N, C-alpha and C positions, 0 to 999 in steps of 0.2 A: 875463497881458503883464508884461513887465518894463519899466523905466523908458525903455529904448531903443524902445520899441514894438514889440518882435518876441514872437511866441508861443513858448514852450519847453514842450515836454513832459516830463514826469517820471513815473517808473515807481518806486516804493518795494514791491518785494514782500515778504510777512510772510516772517520766518525760517523755514528748516524745522525741522518739529516732528523731534524725537528719534524713531526707528525703536521700534516697539512690541514689538519682541523683539530680542535678541542676536543677533548674526551666527552662522551655524552654526559657525563656530569656537569659539565660546564657549558652547555648547549643553551642558546638564547631561548627564555620562555616568551610566551606572548604578551606578556605585560612586563617583564623584568622580575628576577628573583626576588623575592623580599627580603629586606635585611635582618639579619640574625639578631638585631635587639632594638629595642625601641627607643625611637629618638623622639624628644619633646618637637611638637610642630603646632605652635600658635600664629594663624595667619592674623593680618592686621584689620581685615574687615569679614563680613559673614561669609561664610560658605554654603553655596545651596548645592546640595548632592542630589543624584539621582537614582533611583533603584531601576537597574537594567537587568532583565532575564538574561541568563548565560547559557542555559541547557535545561534539559527537562526538571531538574529539581535543584537548580542553582542560580542565583542571583549575584549582582556585584553592585556596590556602593561607589559611584563614579563621581568626581567633581566635574566642575563645568569645563568645557574647552578651553577657556582664557584661563585657566587657574596654572599657577608655575609648575605644578606637578598634575598633569590630568592623568596618569595612571589609577586605576581602579585603587580604592582605599581599602575596601573590605571584599571579602568573598564570603558568602552566605550559602549552604547547603541544609538540605532536608533529608533524613534517612528515617525509614520506619522502624519502630521497636520490635524485633523479631520474636519477642516473648508476647506482647500486646501489640497486634498490627493497627488497632486504631489509634496508637500513641506513636508521636512522631519528634525526633530528635533533631535540633537545629544546631549546626557548627557554624561558627563565624571565625575566620581567619584573617589575618592580615595581609593585603596586598589581592592580586587578581588570580590567584590560582589556588588548587587545592592543597599545595605544598606551602602554604604560607603559614607565618607563627600562629600557633593557637592563640585564638583572644578568649572563648565562652563556648557554652553550651548550654541548652536548655530543653525541656521536655514538656510536651504538651500534647492533648490530644480530645478525642470525642467520648471523656470520661467524667465530665462534670466536674466536681471539685474535688476528685481523688487526690490528695496529696501525695501519695506515693508515686505519681506518675506526673508530677507538676513540680519540678525544679529548675534550680540555676545553678552553673557554676562557672567561675572564672580560673580555676586551676586544678580542675579535675580531682581535687584531693577532697574539698569539701561541697558537698551539694545541699543547697538552701531550698526548701520550700517557696513556692510562688505567693501562696496566699495564705489565710487564717492569722491567728494570733502572732503568730512570730514569722510570718511569710514576708518576703522582700517587699511586696506589692500588698498595700493596706487603703482602706478607704479613709478619706480626710472629713471629719465633722466639726472641726472648730478651725478660725483661721489663726493668724500668729500672735494676735492680740486676745484671743480665746472667746472670739464670737462665734455663736451657732451658726453653721452655713446651712441656709435654708433654700431647698431647690425645687423646682416643679417637677422635675424626673431627676431619679437617681443615676441615670445614664450619664448625667452631668457632674457627677460628684467628683471632686479632684482625688486622685490617687497617690499615695506617697511612696517613693521608690526609696528603701532604705539598705544597703549591701556595704557592711561595714561601716564605716564611718561616713561615706557618703549619702547625703540627702538630697533630693529634689522631688518636685512634683508635675504631674500631668494634668492637664484639664481640658476637658473634651468641648470644643466649641462647634462640634457640626451640627448642622441643621437636620431637620427631619429628612431630607432628601438625599443626606449623606456629604454633601457638599460642605466645605468648610475648612477647618484646621483643627489639630490637636497640639497644643503648646505647653512646652515645659518650662517650668517656673523656679525660683530659687525659693519662693517662698508662698504660702497661701494668705491673701489679704481680702477686707471686707470689699475694697476695690481692685479687682485683681489685675486689672489693665496698668496698675501703680506697681506691682511687684515685677522684679527683675526677670528678664527673659532668658533661657539658657537655648532653647531650640524649637523649632516649629516643623511640625510634620504636617505634608498635606497627603490624603489619601487617594488613592485613584479616581480619576473623575471622568466622565463624557462630556466633552464639548457639544453645542447645539449643532454642530454639524456631523456628529457621530463618530468621531475621532475621540481616541483614549490618550488622557494624560497620566504618565505614570507617576508613582509615588515618588514625594520627593522631602528631604529632610536639610532645613536650612539651620546650621549650626553657628552661635556666635563664637569670637576668637576665646573668649574664657571656657567655652564649655568644650572647648577641643583639649583641654588639659583632663577631662573624663569622657571623650568621645565615645570610647568602648561601652561604657554603662548605658550614655545616651541611645546608641543603636540596639543594644540589646533589650533595654526597657521597652522602646517604642515596637520593637518588634514583637515582644511578648502583648504589649497592650492592644496591638492589631490583631493579633491572634485572639485574644479575649473577646475583642470587639465583634470580630467577624465569625468566631467559631460558634456554630448552633446550640451545643451543650451550655456555653457560656451565655448566650443571649437569652436561653428559656429560665437559666438560673436568674439574670438578671431581672425577666419580666417578673417572675414568681416574688423576688425580693421586693421589688416596688410595690407588688399588689398587698404584700403582707405589712408593709410601712404605712400604707394608705388607710389601711382597717382599724 
């Protein structure tokens, strides 16, 4: 009762306790949520990444177990073009999940050299075609000092990657058996072994005991500054090398040049 003789009821509930667990939006992901920004990461030595299948249409690019950060570097997934089922769109994201930051996307398929369904983009705003006169991938016929490149097989001819101001070159050193490496260089020289190396890609191979060695990508410290383009370009290059439509086109092209 207060001084005026009135009864007043009061209620002082306890402060609500904190939730026992974080909300779903903060739950831990299998490999940790990727950062919302891109941080420059240049290691002191070469890093050899391994391509590891993750699901039916997904694979991850994983650094070695002894790396300071052994979590997956990139998440690569493939989906079918709903308009043309013979064409496939590959999406690359940062980190180990499909929720990672978008890196790039490209489309290729069993359509020969139809440039309408061969493109690549790093921002989803501008789609650039892969091959042809103005494509990001083109053959190289002369060295940096303007000497003609003569090869026994057109399959060995270097390819130049140019997206914006970034230029580098992939050279196929694979043997007929498929064993060997595909190397990324800063330039094309008369003595290619003297050129600066950016990365080395080793395709999937079978050992003498029947076990399979998965694809790997060894990248120099300097090339980590443009690792996104190194990865995207080698994925496109391998699709070209292994796709039946591209293999047939390459054989016809080589035969025409020999005539």
